[in-house]
N, C-alpha and C positions, 0 to 999 in steps of 0.2 A: 504494500500499499504507500504510495507516493504522499509526500508532506507537499502539502502547496507553499510551502516557503523557500522550495528549491527551483532554481533556474529553471525554464524551459516548461514548470507546471500549470496549468489553467491559473489564470490571475483573476483574483476576486478583490474587490477593497472593502475588506473585511472593515474597516473603522466608519462604512457607511452603514455597515449593518447592525441595526440598535432594534428592531422589533423583527422577529419571526414568527410566521402562522404557521402550525402544523396542522393541516388536512388531512383526515380518515376518508380513502377511500370509500370505506363501507357505509360512510354516514351523508345523510344527503346535504346538497350544498345550499347555503342561503339565495334565496331568488337571483337579487341584484349582488353578482359578483363585485361591483364596485365598491364595495365595502374593504377589497382589498388593496385598493389604490395607496394607502399610505404604509401598509407593509414594507417590509422592505428584501423579505427573502420567503418561499413558502417550501415546506418539508410535507412530500406527501407519503404517508405510510402510518400503518397500524399495526393491532396486535391481533382484532379477532374480526374472520369473515373477508380477510384481505386475498383479493388475488390479483395475478398480472393482468387480468381484462381491467375490473374496476381500479387498477393504477392510473396503466395507460388512459382510459376514458377521464378521470380527475385531471390528469397531466395535460390532456390536449384541452379540457374545458377552460382550465386556469389558464394556459397557454394562448387561449384564445381571445380571452376577455384581457389579458395584460399582457402584451408580446414581449414588453421590455422587461418583466420582472423575472426576477431567477425563480426557478422552479427547480427543486431537488427531489431526488425521490431518494427513501430512507426506507428501504427492504427490513421486514423483520426473518425474511426467510429466502436462499436464494431463488426459491420457487417463483419469486415476485419481480424477477429482474430478467427480462429480455431482449433481443436486441433492438425492439419498437421501445420499451421505456428507456434504454440507456440512449437510443436517437435522440429522443425526444424531452429526456430531462436535460438541465444545463450539468448534472454531476449526480454522481449516487453516493449516499452520504451514509456510510458504515459504521455503524456502531460498535464499539467493545466494552461489553459489560464488565467492571471491573468486579464489582461484587456478585456478579453472576455465576452460575455454573460454568466448566470447562468448555461446554456444546456453545454458549456465547458469548466467549473472550475468543479462544484458539479455532475450537471446533469449527466454527460458523463461516469462516474465513477461511481454514484449511477448504472446506467443501465448497465454497464459491468459485475458490482457484483450481479446484481438483475440476468441478465443471466446466471452466476456461480450457482448461488442458485437455478433457475429455472429448467434448463436446465444441467446437468453437463454432463450428456452422452455424448450430442449433440458437447459440446464446447471443452471436453476433450479425447473424443473417449470410446465408450460403451462396448470396448475388456479391459480396464485398470483396474487391479485389484482396483484401487483408486476409480472407481466406484461404486463398489460391496460394499465399506463401506461407502456409502452417505448416504441409508437408517438409521444407525447407528448413523453416525458423524451430521446427519443433515448441511452437507455441509462445514464442518469445515475442514477436511481434503481435500475436493477439492481445498477451497479457499487457504489454506497451499499452496498448492501442485502450483498453479498458480500463487500466490502473490512471492512466490520464484525467482520468473522469470520475476518479475515487477521492472520496474526502473521507479520513478517517475519523473518527469522534471519541474521544476518550468518555466513557459514561458509568456515572452513578446515578441508581436507582435508589430512592429513600423512604419510597411508601410501597409497604411491603402487602399490601390487600389490594393492588392494582394489576391490572394486567398486564405491563408491562414488566411487573416482577417475577407474576407468575410465568410469563412466556420467556426467560431469561434466568429462571431460575434461583431468583435474589432471595435469601430466606434471612439475612442480615444486614441491618443500615450502617452508614460509616459513621463514626464520629467527625468533628468538625477539624480534626487533627488527622484522622484517615484522607477526606476529603482533600485536605493540602497536599498529602502525601502522595494523591492519584492525579492532583491538579499537575506537581511538579514530576511525574514520571510521565504524564501526557507530553509536556514540551518538552523536558530533556531528555529523554528515553524513546519515546514513541516518535516524536517528533509530527504530530497528530495537530491540524489547525484548528480543534473545536475541543475544549472540554465542557461536559454539559451534566449539569446538575437536574435530575428531573426527581419531581414531586407528583407527580402523574396524578392532577385532578385536585389535589390538596393545597395550601400554602404553608411551604417551609420554612418561611421568615428569611431573612440577610445574614444567618448565622453564617452557613455554609460559605454562601458567595463570599463574604468578608474573609474567611478561612482561605479557600480560592485565589482569591484575586490578587494577594498579594505574593504567590510564587509565579505569577504567567506574565509575559513580558510579548512574546510574540502571540502564542496558543489564544483562541480568542474563548471568553467565559459566557456561556449559554446557560439561564434557569429557566425550567420549565416548570409550572405547577401552580394551579388555583390565581393566576392573576386575572381578577374580575376587575380593577379598578384604576383610574387613572394611579390613586395614593399605592397600591401595592406595586403597580409597575415602577413609579419612582423610589420607592424606597428599595427597590433588588438594584436598579441602576446604581443607584448613588453610594449602595455598598460595594459597588466593585465590578458588575456583571457588564459584561459588554453590549448584551444582548436579551433580552424577554423572550421567550417562548410562548405564544397564545392559541390554545386549541379548543378546549369544550365549548368556550363562549361563542367562538366563531360558528360553529354549527347550533350551538342552540340561544344565542341573542346576540345578532348582529351591532345592536345597538353599543350593550355593554363591549362589544368586543372593539368597536372604533374607541369608546373611551380611554382603553389602555396603550394607543397608539401614541409616543411622545411628541409632543408640539414642537 
C-alpha cells in the first residue's frame, strides 16, 4: 500500500479537507444531493448489506450530482471492489483496524492483493492494456496501477456495540495513550495519510483526538461518530482533528447534516 506522501502518488491537498461525509450504499440517499455541496470528501462504504453493485450505483449518483467532488470507496470487503468501482472512484480507502482481529488488519489486505495477483482481469477489466502485460510482469504492473489509487487508513474503532466493531472483530477499546501510540505508528511506521478515530454513531468527545493530534504532522487525523451539531463539530476540530466525518445524519436528517459543515 503506497503512501500519499511519496513522489508520484496521487496528489490530494489534505489541508483543504475538513469535512468528510460517509455515505452508506445500503441506505437511501437524500432527495436533494445539493446538501453535499459544502463537504470536502465523500467516503462510500458500509458494514451491512453493501455490495459491489450498490456501491457502484452510489458512486455514480454522487459523481453525477457533484462531478468536482472527491469520492472515495471505503470497502469493508474485497468483494466490494471491482474494475468498475476502481475506475469510477477517485481512490480506494483501505482501513487497517488496529484494535480489530488479524483478519481485519493483515488478513484483508493479503486477501485483496491475492485477488489482484490471481485474477487481475476480473478485478481491473480484461480489456485494459495493463492486463495484457500481466504475463510478462507477473502482476507487478497490475499491482502498481491499483496501488496508485489506494489510500491506507490507520483505524481505531471505539464503539464496541457498533456494526463496524462487529465486522472488524473489535472486542476492546483503546485508552487515549493507546490511541496516541496508534497515531504515532500510523505516521512513522506505516506511512498512511489518514489516522481515523471511529466512534460509529456515538459521540466520543475530544479526548482521543487531543491525544492523537500531538503526534501527527503529515498524517491527517479524522474523527467520526455522533457529530450532529455545529458545537460538536467545532469541539472536535479545535481539539486537533484535521477533519470530521459525518454519516448518520446525512441519511437521516439533511438539515442537521448541513449544520455540521464548518463555515
